[in-house]
N, CA, C and O atoms as CSV, one atom per row, in Angstrom:
chain,resi,resn,atom,element,x,y,z
A,1,ARG,N,N,9.316,-0.879,22.056
A,1,ARG,CA,C,9.190,0.261,22.947
A,1,ARG,C,C,9.464,1.519,22.160
A,1,ARG,O,O,10.224,1.509,21.192
A,2,VAL,N,N,8.840,2.601,22.580
A,2,VAL,CA,C,9.000,3.876,21.912
A,2,VAL,C,C,9.576,4.881,22.900
A,2,VAL,O,O,9.125,4.970,24.042
A,3,GLU,N,N,10.565,5.628,22.459
A,3,GLU,CA,C,11.084,6.749,23.235
A,3,GLU,C,C,10.533,8.019,22.605
A,3,GLU,O,O,10.893,8.365,21.480
A,4,VAL,N,N,9.677,8.700,23.315
A,4,VAL,CA,C,9.011,9.882,22.775
A,4,VAL,C,C,9.912,11.096,22.932
A,4,VAL,O,O,10.462,11.356,24.002
A,5,GLU,N,N,10.044,11.821,21.850
A,5,GLU,CA,C,10.745,13.102,21.874
A,5,GLU,C,C,9.752,14.181,21.450
A,5,GLU,O,O,9.158,14.842,22.302
A,6,ASN,N,N,9.561,14.370,20.112
A,6,ASN,CA,C,8.613,15.399,19.650
A,6,ASN,C,C,7.187,14.863,19.504
A,6,ASN,O,O,6.253,15.645,19.331
A,7,GLY,N,N,7.009,13.551,19.572
A,7,GLY,CA,C,5.678,12.952,19.530
A,7,GLY,C,C,5.028,12.912,18.161
A,7,GLY,O,O,3.845,12.585,18.064
A,8,GLU,N,N,5.746,13.229,17.111
A,8,GLU,CA,C,5.151,13.292,15.778
A,8,GLU,C,C,4.973,11.928,15.114
A,8,GLU,O,O,4.233,11.821,14.137
A,9,LYS,N,N,5.626,10.896,15.614
A,9,LYS,CA,C,5.517,9.557,15.031
A,9,LYS,C,C,4.846,8.547,15.958
A,9,LYS,O,O,4.567,7.422,15.543
A,10,THR,N,N,4.589,8.926,17.185
A,10,THR,CA,C,4.099,7.988,18.192
A,10,THR,C,C,2.617,8.212,18.450
A,10,THR,O,O,2.195,9.302,18.838
A,11,ARG,N,N,1.828,7.154,18.225
A,11,ARG,CA,C,0.383,7.235,18.474
A,11,ARG,C,C,0.116,7.146,19.978
A,11,ARG,O,O,0.574,6.220,20.648
A,12,PHE,N,N,-0.625,8.114,20.489
A,12,PHE,CA,C,-0.882,8.240,21.919
A,12,PHE,C,C,-1.509,6.980,22.500
A,12,PHE,O,O,-0.992,6.436,23.477
A,13,TRP,N,N,-2.594,6.508,21.934
A,13,TRP,CA,C,-3.332,5.370,22.485
A,13,TRP,C,C,-2.803,4.023,22.005
A,13,TRP,O,O,-3.011,3.019,22.685
A,14,GLU,N,N,-2.136,3.965,20.876
A,14,GLU,CA,C,-1.883,2.690,20.197
A,14,GLU,C,C,-0.434,2.210,20.206
A,14,GLU,O,O,-0.182,1.051,19.877
A,15,ASP,N,N,0.513,3.047,20.565
A,15,ASP,CA,C,1.922,2.642,20.588
A,15,ASP,C,C,2.403,2.439,22.025
A,15,ASP,O,O,1.879,3.069,22.944
A,16,PRO,N,N,3.400,1.563,22.232
A,16,PRO,CA,C,3.892,1.257,23.582
A,16,PRO,C,C,4.929,2.264,24.071
A,16,PRO,O,O,6.115,1.944,24.151
A,17,TRP,N,N,4.491,3.471,24.396
A,17,TRP,CA,C,5.442,4.516,24.795
A,17,TRP,C,C,5.484,4.747,26.299
A,17,TRP,O,O,6.424,5.370,26.793
A,18,MET,N,N,4.493,4.262,27.038
A,18,MET,CA,C,4.507,4.387,28.497
A,18,MET,C,C,4.945,3.071,29.121
A,18,MET,O,O,4.700,1.998,28.569
A,19,GLN,N,N,5.584,3.161,30.257
A,19,GLN,CA,C,6.053,1.968,30.953
A,19,GLN,C,C,4.904,1.010,31.268
A,19,GLN,O,O,5.095,-0.206,31.275
A,20,GLU,N,N,3.713,1.552,31.528
A,20,GLU,CA,C,2.560,0.739,31.906
A,20,GLU,C,C,2.040,-0.107,30.755
A,20,GLU,O,O,1.337,-1.091,30.986
A,21,GLY,N,N,2.369,0.255,29.522
A,21,GLY,CA,C,1.918,-0.484,28.354
A,21,GLY,C,C,1.159,0.401,27.388
A,21,GLY,O,O,1.175,1.626,27.506
A,22,VAL,N,N,0.499,-0.223,26.437
A,22,VAL,CA,C,-0.279,0.490,25.431
A,22,VAL,C,C,-1.519,1.067,26.116
A,22,VAL,O,O,-2.274,0.336,26.756
A,23,LEU,N,N,-1.726,2.362,25.982
A,23,LEU,CA,C,-2.784,3.036,26.743
A,23,LEU,C,C,-4.184,2.528,26.437
A,23,LEU,O,O,-5.024,2.489,27.336
A,24,LYS,N,N,-4.465,2.140,25.197
A,24,LYS,CA,C,-5.813,1.651,24.904
A,24,LYS,C,C,-6.092,0.323,25.600
A,24,LYS,O,O,-7.252,-0.058,25.758
A,25,GLN,N,N,-5.043,-0.387,26.018
A,25,GLN,CA,C,-5.213,-1.618,26.782
A,25,GLN,C,C,-5.223,-1.348,28.287
A,25,GLN,O,O,-5.904,-2.046,29.038
A,26,VAL,N,N,-4.484,-0.356,28.722
A,26,VAL,CA,C,-4.426,-0.008,30.142
A,26,VAL,C,C,-5.694,0.724,30.585
A,26,VAL,O,O,-6.178,0.530,31.700
A,27,PHE,N,N,-6.230,1.577,29.683
A,27,PHE,CA,C,-7.431,2.360,29.972
A,27,PHE,C,C,-8.479,2.142,28.869
A,27,PHE,O,O,-8.808,3.084,28.148
A,28,PRO,N,N,-9.005,0.920,28.727
A,28,PRO,CA,C,-9.920,0.641,27.611
A,28,PRO,C,C,-11.201,1.468,27.636
A,28,PRO,O,O,-11.713,1.826,26.576
A,29,GLU,N,N,-11.728,1.778,28.805
A,29,GLU,CA,C,-12.963,2.570,28.883
A,29,GLU,C,C,-12.719,4.014,28.436
A,29,GLU,O,O,-13.584,4.626,27.809
A,30,LEU,N,N,-11.559,4.549,28.757
A,30,LEU,CA,C,-11.235,5.907,28.305
A,30,LEU,C,C,-10.987,5.926,26.799
A,30,LEU,O,O,-11.379,6.868,26.110
A,31,TYR,N,N,-10.339,4.885,26.296
A,31,TYR,CA,C,-10.096,4.800,24.847
A,31,TYR,C,C,-11.423,4.824,24.087
A,31,TYR,O,O,-11.533,5.483,23.052
A,32,LYS,N,N,-12.424,4.114,24.592
A,32,LYS,CA,C,-13.726,4.053,23.915
A,32,LYS,C,C,-14.364,5.420,23.754
A,32,LYS,O,O,-15.046,5.671,22.760
A,33,ILE,N,N,-14.154,6.311,24.719
A,33,ILE,CA,C,-14.816,7.616,24.668
A,33,ILE,C,C,-13.883,8.753,24.242
A,33,ILE,O,O,-14.281,9.918,24.241
A,34,SER,N,N,-12.655,8.416,23.884
A,34,SER,CA,C,-11.718,9.442,23.428
A,34,SER,C,C,-12.117,9.954,22.047
A,34,SER,O,O,-12.521,9.174,21.185
A,35,ARG,N,N,-12.002,11.259,21.842
A,35,ARG,CA,C,-12.207,11.843,20.520
A,35,ARG,C,C,-10.876,11.957,19.773
A,35,ARG,O,O,-10.811,12.550,18.696
A,36,GLN,N,N,-9.812,11.382,20.354
A,36,GLN,CA,C,-8.473,11.473,19.778
A,36,GLN,C,C,-7.856,10.083,19.604
A,36,GLN,O,O,-6.650,9.915,19.788
A,37,LYS,N,N,-8.659,9.107,19.257
A,37,LYS,CA,C,-8.215,7.704,19.223
A,37,LYS,C,C,-6.951,7.459,18.401
A,37,LYS,O,O,-6.107,6.658,18.801
A,38,HIS,N,N,-6.809,8.124,17.280
A,38,HIS,CA,C,-5.689,7.819,16.380
A,38,HIS,C,C,-4.659,8.945,16.314
A,38,HIS,O,O,-3.808,8.958,15.424
A,39,ASN,N,N,-4.733,9.878,17.244
A,39,ASN,CA,C,-3.787,10.998,17.250
A,39,ASN,C,C,-2.395,10.564,17.683
A,39,ASN,O,O,-2.236,9.674,18.518
A,40,VAL,N,N,-1.398,11.205,17.104
A,40,VAL,CA,C,-0.037,11.069,17.607
A,40,VAL,C,C,0.100,11.983,18.822
A,40,VAL,O,O,-0.716,12.883,19.022
A,41,ILE,N,N,1.107,11.756,19.613
A,41,ILE,CA,C,1.300,12.516,20.847
A,41,ILE,C,C,1.390,14.015,20.572
A,41,ILE,O,O,0.867,14.814,21.348
A,42,ALA,N,N,2.042,14.404,19.487
A,42,ALA,CA,C,2.196,15.826,19.170
A,42,ALA,C,C,0.857,16.541,19.007
A,42,ALA,O,O,0.794,17.765,19.119
A,43,ARG,N,N,-0.211,15.792,18.745
A,43,ARG,CA,C,-1.542,16.388,18.594
A,43,ARG,C,C,-2.397,16.243,19.857
A,43,ARG,O,O,-3.602,16.494,19.826
A,44,MET,N,N,-1.780,15.845,20.949
A,44,MET,CA,C,-2.498,15.638,22.213
A,44,MET,C,C,-2.229,16.750,23.217
A,44,MET,O,O,-2.492,16.595,24.410
A,45,GLY,N,N,-1.708,17.861,22.737
A,45,GLY,CA,C,-1.427,18.984,23.621
A,45,GLY,C,C,-0.685,20.058,22.864
A,45,GLY,O,O,-0.648,20.053,21.633
A,46,TRP,N,N,-0.086,20.990,23.608
A,46,TRP,CA,C,0.706,22.054,23.006
A,46,TRP,C,C,1.662,22.611,24.048
A,46,TRP,O,O,1.576,22.309,25.238
A,47,PHE,N,N,2.577,23.438,23.550
A,47,PHE,CA,C,3.542,24.077,24.432
A,47,PHE,C,C,3.022,25.437,24.875
A,47,PHE,O,O,2.504,26.218,24.076
A,48,GLU,N,N,3.172,25.696,26.155
A,48,GLU,CA,C,2.986,27.035,26.709
A,48,GLU,C,C,4.379,27.455,27.158
A,48,GLU,O,O,4.850,27.059,28.225
A,49,GLY,N,N,5.023,28.256,26.335
A,49,GLY,CA,C,6.426,28.566,26.577
A,49,GLY,C,C,7.239,27.297,26.362
A,49,GLY,O,O,7.200,26.712,25.280
A,50,GLN,N,N,7.966,26.869,27.373
A,50,GLN,CA,C,8.754,25.634,27.302
A,50,GLN,C,C,8.032,24.434,27.919
A,50,GLN,O,O,8.551,23.318,27.890
A,51,GLU,N,N,6.859,24.653,28.468
A,51,GLU,CA,C,6.116,23.606,29.183
A,51,GLU,C,C,5.068,22.952,28.284
A,51,GLU,O,O,4.253,23.645,27.675
A,52,TRP,N,N,5.087,21.620,28.200
A,52,TRP,CA,C,4.093,20.866,27.437
A,52,TRP,C,C,2.818,20.728,28.264
A,52,TRP,O,O,2.880,20.395,29.447
A,53,ARG,N,N,1.672,20.981,27.653
A,53,ARG,CA,C,0.361,20.833,28.297
A,53,ARG,C,C,-0.430,19.756,27.564
A,53,ARG,O,O,-0.696,19.882,26.369
A,54,TRP,N,N,-0.803,18.707,28.272
A,54,TRP,CA,C,-1.625,17.643,27.706
A,54,TRP,C,C,-3.069,18.118,27.594
A,54,TRP,O,O,-3.601,18.708,28.534
A,55,ILE,N,N,-3.706,17.866,26.453
A,55,ILE,CA,C,-5.106,18.212,26.241
A,55,ILE,C,C,-5.830,16.942,25.781
A,55,ILE,O,O,-5.564,16.442,24.688
A,56,LEU,N,N,-6.727,16.427,26.594
A,56,LEU,CA,C,-7.470,15.212,26.276
A,56,LEU,C,C,-8.922,15.587,26.005
A,56,LEU,O,O,-9.522,16.352,26.759
A,57,ALA,N,N,-9.486,15.046,24.925
A,57,ALA,CA,C,-10.867,15.364,24.535
A,57,ALA,C,C,-11.718,14.098,24.585
A,57,ALA,O,O,-11.308,13.037,24.115
A,58,TRP,N,N,-12.912,14.232,25.164
A,58,TRP,CA,C,-13.805,13.089,25.366
A,58,TRP,C,C,-15.115,13.314,24.624
A,58,TRP,O,O,-15.532,14.453,24.410
A,59,SER,N,N,-15.757,12.223,24.234
A,59,SER,CA,C,-16.974,12.305,23.431
A,59,SER,C,C,-18.235,12.546,24.253
A,59,SER,O,O,-19.295,12.814,23.689
A,60,ARG,N,N,-18.136,12.455,25.571
A,60,ARG,CA,C,-19.317,12.695,26.411
A,60,ARG,C,C,-18.880,13.059,27.819
A,60,ARG,O,O,-17.701,12.989,28.166
A,61,GLU,N,N,-19.859,13.447,28.614
A,61,GLU,CA,C,-19.574,13.794,30.006
A,61,GLU,C,C,-19.160,12.548,30.779
A,61,GLU,O,O,-19.504,11.424,30.412
A,62,MET,N,N,-18.423,12.769,31.844
A,62,MET,CA,C,-17.859,11.666,32.605
A,62,MET,C,C,-18.664,11.343,33.859
A,62,MET,O,O,-19.166,12.226,34.554
A,63,LEU,N,N,-18.764,10.059,34.115
A,63,LEU,CA,C,-19.265,9.605,35.405
A,63,LEU,C,C,-18.088,9.587,36.378
A,63,LEU,O,O,-16.933,9.651,35.957
A,64,GLN,N,N,-18.371,9.503,37.646
A,64,GLN,CA,C,-17.323,9.546,38.671
A,64,GLN,C,C,-16.236,8.499,38.424
A,64,GLN,O,O,-15.051,8.786,38.596
A,65,GLU,N,N,-16.628,7.296,38.026
A,65,GLU,CA,C,-15.661,6.213,37.787
A,65,GLU,C,C,-14.651,6.602,36.706
A,65,GLU,O,O,-13.452,6.365,36.858
A,66,LYS,N,N,-15.132,7.190,35.631
A,66,LYS,CA,C,-14.235,7.590,34.544
A,66,LYS,C,C,-13.386,8.798,34.947
A,66,LYS,O,O,-12.246,8.928,34.500
A,67,LEU,N,N,-13.930,9.674,35.782
A,67,LEU,CA,C,-13.143,10.808,36.274
A,67,LEU,C,C,-11.940,10.319,37.076
A,67,LEU,O,O,-10.863,10.912,37.007
A,68,GLN,N,N,-12.119,9.251,37.827
A,68,GLN,CA,C,-11.008,8.670,38.583
A,68,GLN,C,C,-9.951,8.115,37.635
A,68,GLN,O,O,-8.756,8.311,37.858
A,69,GLN,N,N,-10.377,7.424,36.580
A,69,GLN,CA,C,-9.436,6.888,35.594
A,69,GLN,C,C,-8.682,8.018,34.896
A,69,GLN,O,O,-7.478,7.911,34.661
A,70,ILE,N,N,-9.387,9.096,34.564
A,70,ILE,CA,C,-8.747,10.245,33.917
A,70,ILE,C,C,-7.699,10.851,34.850
A,70,ILE,O,O,-6.618,11.234,34.403
A,71,GLY,N,N,-8.009,10.938,36.131
A,71,GLY,CA,C,-7.045,11.449,37.106
A,71,GLY,C,C,-5.782,10.600,37.154
A,71,GLY,O,O,-4.675,11.134,37.223
A,72,ILE,N,N,-5.940,9.288,37.117
A,72,ILE,CA,C,-4.785,8.379,37.110
A,72,ILE,C,C,-3.978,8.575,35.838
A,72,ILE,O,O,-2.753,8.683,35.893
A,73,LEU,N,N,-4.654,8.622,34.686
A,73,LEU,CA,C,-3.963,8.835,33.409
A,73,LEU,C,C,-3.217,10.165,33.422
A,73,LEU,O,O,-2.053,10.216,33.024
A,74,GLN,N,N,-3.852,11.225,33.863
A,74,GLN,CA,C,-3.203,12.538,33.871
A,74,GLN,C,C,-1.987,12.562,34.788
A,74,GLN,O,O,-0.983,13.193,34.457
A,75,SER,N,N,-2.055,11.892,35.929
A,75,SER,CA,C,-0.889,11.864,36.817
A,75,SER,C,C,0.265,11.099,36.173
A,75,SER,O,O,1.424,11.470,36.363
A,76,ARG,N,N,-0.020,10.052,35.424
A,76,ARG,CA,C,1.033,9.312,34.720
A,76,ARG,C,C,1.611,10.140,33.577
A,76,ARG,O,O,2.813,10.091,33.319
A,77,LEU,N,N,0.759,10.898,32.891
A,77,LEU,CA,C,1.237,11.735,31.785
A,77,LEU,C,C,2.210,12.805,32.267
A,77,LEU,O,O,3.098,13.210,31.516
A,78,GLN,N,N,2.059,13.263,33.492
A,78,GLN,CA,C,2.944,14.316,34.008
A,78,GLN,C,C,4.395,13.850,34.117
A,78,GLN,O,O,5.301,14.671,34.253
A,79,GLN,N,N,4.618,12.536,34.058
A,79,GLN,CA,C,5.975,11.996,34.118
A,79,GLN,C,C,6.699,12.086,32.774
A,79,GLN,O,O,7.905,11.853,32.703
A,80,TYR,N,N,5.969,12.422,31.714
A,80,TYR,CA,C,6.532,12.425,30.364
A,80,TYR,C,C,6.607,13.833,29.823
A,80,TYR,O,O,5.694,14.633,30.029
A,81,ARG,N,N,7.695,14.143,29.127
A,81,ARG,CA,C,7.912,15.449,28.525
A,81,ARG,C,C,8.080,15.302,27.019
A,81,ARG,O,O,8.794,14.415,26.550
A,82,VAL,N,N,7.441,16.146,26.289
A,82,VAL,CA,C,7.603,16.200,24.845
A,82,VAL,C,C,8.754,17.156,24.559
A,82,VAL,O,O,8.820,18.248,25.123
A,83,VAL,N,N,9.665,16.737,23.676
A,83,VAL,CA,C,10.844,17.535,23.320
A,83,VAL,C,C,10.691,17.964,21.865
A,83,VAL,O,O,10.737,17.118,20.973
A,84,PRO,N,N,10.509,19.253,21.605
A,84,PRO,CA,C,10.138,19.699,20.258
A,84,PRO,C,C,11.188,19.486,19.175
A,84,PRO,O,O,10.824,19.365,18.005
A,85,ASP,N,N,12.462,19.437,19.510
A,85,ASP,CA,C,13.507,19.422,18.486
A,85,ASP,C,C,14.113,18.050,18.210
A,85,ASP,O,O,15.104,17.959,17.486
A,86,LYS,N,N,13.547,16.985,18.766
A,86,LYS,CA,C,14.095,15.645,18.560
A,86,LYS,C,C,13.006,14.716,18.057
A,86,LYS,O,O,11.839,14.868,18.416
A,87,LYS,N,N,13.384,13.753,17.227
A,87,LYS,CA,C,12.431,12.788,16.676
A,87,LYS,C,C,12.259,11.598,17.619
A,87,LYS,O,O,13.180,11.229,18.347
A,88,ASP,N,N,11.062,11.002,17.593
A,88,ASP,CA,C,10.774,9.806,18.376
A,88,ASP,C,C,11.665,8.657,17.917
A,88,ASP,O,O,12.089,8.609,16.762
A,89,LYS,N,N,11.944,7.730,18.837
A,89,LYS,CA,C,12.743,6.539,18.528
A,89,LYS,C,C,11.948,5.311,18.921
A,89,LYS,O,O,11.231,5.318,19.921
A,90,MET,N,N,12.076,4.260,18.133
A,90,MET,CA,C,11.399,2.996,18.434
A,90,MET,C,C,12.439,1.898,18.554
A,90,MET,O,O,13.359,1.811,17.741
A,91,TRP,N,N,12.291,1.056,19.576
A,91,TRP,CA,C,13.264,0.003,19.876
A,91,TRP,C,C,12.582,-1.356,19.835
A,91,TRP,O,O,11.431,-1.497,20.249
A,92,TRP,N,N,13.299,-2.351,19.335
A,92,TRP,CA,C,12.850,-3.741,19.395
A,92,TRP,C,C,13.549,-4.373,20.586
A,92,TRP,O,O,14.744,-4.160,20.792
A,93,GLY,N,N,12.816,-5.141,21.363
A,93,GLY,CA,C,13.408,-5.779,22.528
A,93,GLY,C,C,13.590,-4.770,23.650
A,93,GLY,O,O,13.020,-3.680,23.616
A,94,SER,N,N,14.391,-5.143,24.647
A,94,SER,CA,C,14.602,-4.234,25.770
A,94,SER,C,C,15.655,-3.207,25.410
A,94,SER,O,O,16.481,-3.426,24.525
A,95,GLU,N,N,15.616,-2.112,26.090
A,95,GLU,CA,C,16.540,-1.019,25.830
A,95,GLU,C,C,17.973,-1.441,26.083
A,95,GLU,O,O,18.890,-0.951,25.424
A,96,ASN,N,N,18.179,-2.353,27.036
A,96,ASN,CA,C,19.525,-2.736,27.435
A,96,ASN,C,C,20.074,-3.923,26.648
A,96,ASN,O,O,21.268,-4.214,26.725
A,97,ALA,N,N,19.228,-4.603,25.902
A,97,ALA,CA,C,19.679,-5.788,25.174
A,97,ALA,C,C,20.580,-5.385,24.019
A,97,ALA,O,O,20.326,-4.383,23.351
A,98,THR,N,N,21.636,-6.163,23.781
A,98,THR,CA,C,22.561,-5.829,22.701
A,98,THR,C,C,21.914,-6.016,21.338
A,98,THR,O,O,22.321,-5.365,20.375
A,99,GLN,N,N,20.924,-6.883,21.232
A,99,GLN,CA,C,20.253,-7.084,19.956
A,99,GLN,C,C,19.199,-6.021,19.663
A,99,GLN,O,O,18.619,-6.008,18.577
A,100,SER,N,N,18.948,-5.131,20.617
A,100,SER,CA,C,17.959,-4.077,20.381
A,100,SER,C,C,18.407,-3.198,19.236
A,100,SER,O,O,19.561,-2.775,19.166
A,101,LYS,N,N,17.492,-2.935,18.357
A,101,LYS,CA,C,17.779,-2.105,17.191
A,101,LYS,C,C,16.804,-0.949,17.145
A,101,LYS,O,O,15.624,-1.091,17.464
A,102,LEU,N,N,17.316,0.183,16.746
A,102,LEU,CA,C,16.431,1.300,16.491
A,102,LEU,C,C,15.608,0.922,15.279
A,102,LEU,O,O,16.139,0.390,14.304
A,103,CYS,N,N,14.320,1.192,15.333
A,103,CYS,CA,C,13.481,0.846,14.199
A,103,CYS,C,C,12.652,2.041,13.785
A,103,CYS,O,O,12.506,3.007,14.534
A,104,LYS,N,N,12.125,1.962,12.609
A,104,LYS,CA,C,11.404,3.084,12.039
A,104,LYS,C,C,10.088,2.589,11.476
A,104,LYS,O,O,10.056,1.576,10.778
A,105,ARG,N,N,8.998,3.291,11.769
A,105,ARG,CA,C,7.715,2.928,11.209
A,105,ARG,C,C,7.746,3.315,9.738
A,105,ARG,O,O,8.085,4.447,9.396
A,106,ILE,N,N,7.390,2.367,8.862
A,106,ILE,CA,C,7.450,2.662,7.436
A,106,ILE,C,C,6.084,2.756,6.792
A,106,ILE,O,O,5.981,2.992,5.588
A,107,SER,N,N,5.027,2.574,7.582
A,107,SER,CA,C,3.691,2.752,7.024
A,107,SER,C,C,2.716,3.108,8.121
A,107,SER,O,O,2.990,2.890,9.302
A,108,ALA,N,N,1.592,3.650,7.739
A,108,ALA,CA,C,0.571,4.047,8.708
A,108,ALA,C,C,-0.088,2.845,9.374
A,108,ALA,O,O,-0.801,3.004,10.365
A,109,THR,N,N,0.140,1.650,8.844
A,109,THR,CA,C,-0.478,0.452,9.417
A,109,THR,C,C,0.300,-0.067,10.620
A,109,THR,O,O,-0.107,-1.053,11.236
A,110,GLY,N,N,1.408,0.576,10.963
A,110,GLY,CA,C,2.153,0.145,12.135
A,110,GLY,C,C,3.247,-0.859,11.801
A,110,GLY,O,O,3.741,-1.534,12.705
A,111,THR,N,N,3.641,-0.983,10.546
A,111,THR,CA,C,4.720,-1.874,10.163
A,111,THR,C,C,6.052,-1.224,10.541
A,111,THR,O,O,6.251,-0.032,10.308
A,112,TYR,N,N,6.951,-1.997,11.116
A,112,TYR,CA,C,8.246,-1.483,11.533
A,112,TYR,C,C,9.339,-2.230,10.806
A,112,TYR,O,O,9.148,-3.373,10.392
A,113,VAL,N,N,10.463,-1.604,10.650
A,113,VAL,CA,C,11.636,-2.247,10.052
A,113,VAL,C,C,12.851,-1.873,10.892
A,113,VAL,O,O,12.964,-0.740,11.361
A,114,ARG,N,N,13.759,-2.827,11.079
A,114,ARG,CA,C,14.998,-2.537,11.807
A,114,ARG,C,C,15.921,-1.755,10.894
A,114,ARG,O,O,15.999,-2.011,9.692
A,115,ILE,N,N,16.629,-0.784,11.495
A,115,ILE,CA,C,17.613,-0.033,10.690
A,115,ILE,C,C,18.947,-0.037,11.394
A,115,ILE,O,O,19.913,0.537,10.890
């Protein structure tokens, strides 16, 4: 699991940062048409003052079905806040388990190591 703070280490579509799961698996049709497939969260929006604004880019116009999926995704995104001054954290296991360890991504391929 990933706890997002500044979003600089967490991949928007590919890392498990939302409670619902990995977004490319939850919204596979949107992932296919995203122009931001490999972006980290920090590159998926910007701050307007203290407020984070999500910006999603698509490779083509949307049909009604995909517009509904985008609406669902956007409503779920509103539950998450990007914090500019803190680094993302990654956890193995459940957050409450005593064996859970903070982990750090050590390569762009998604390899993690316990620290």
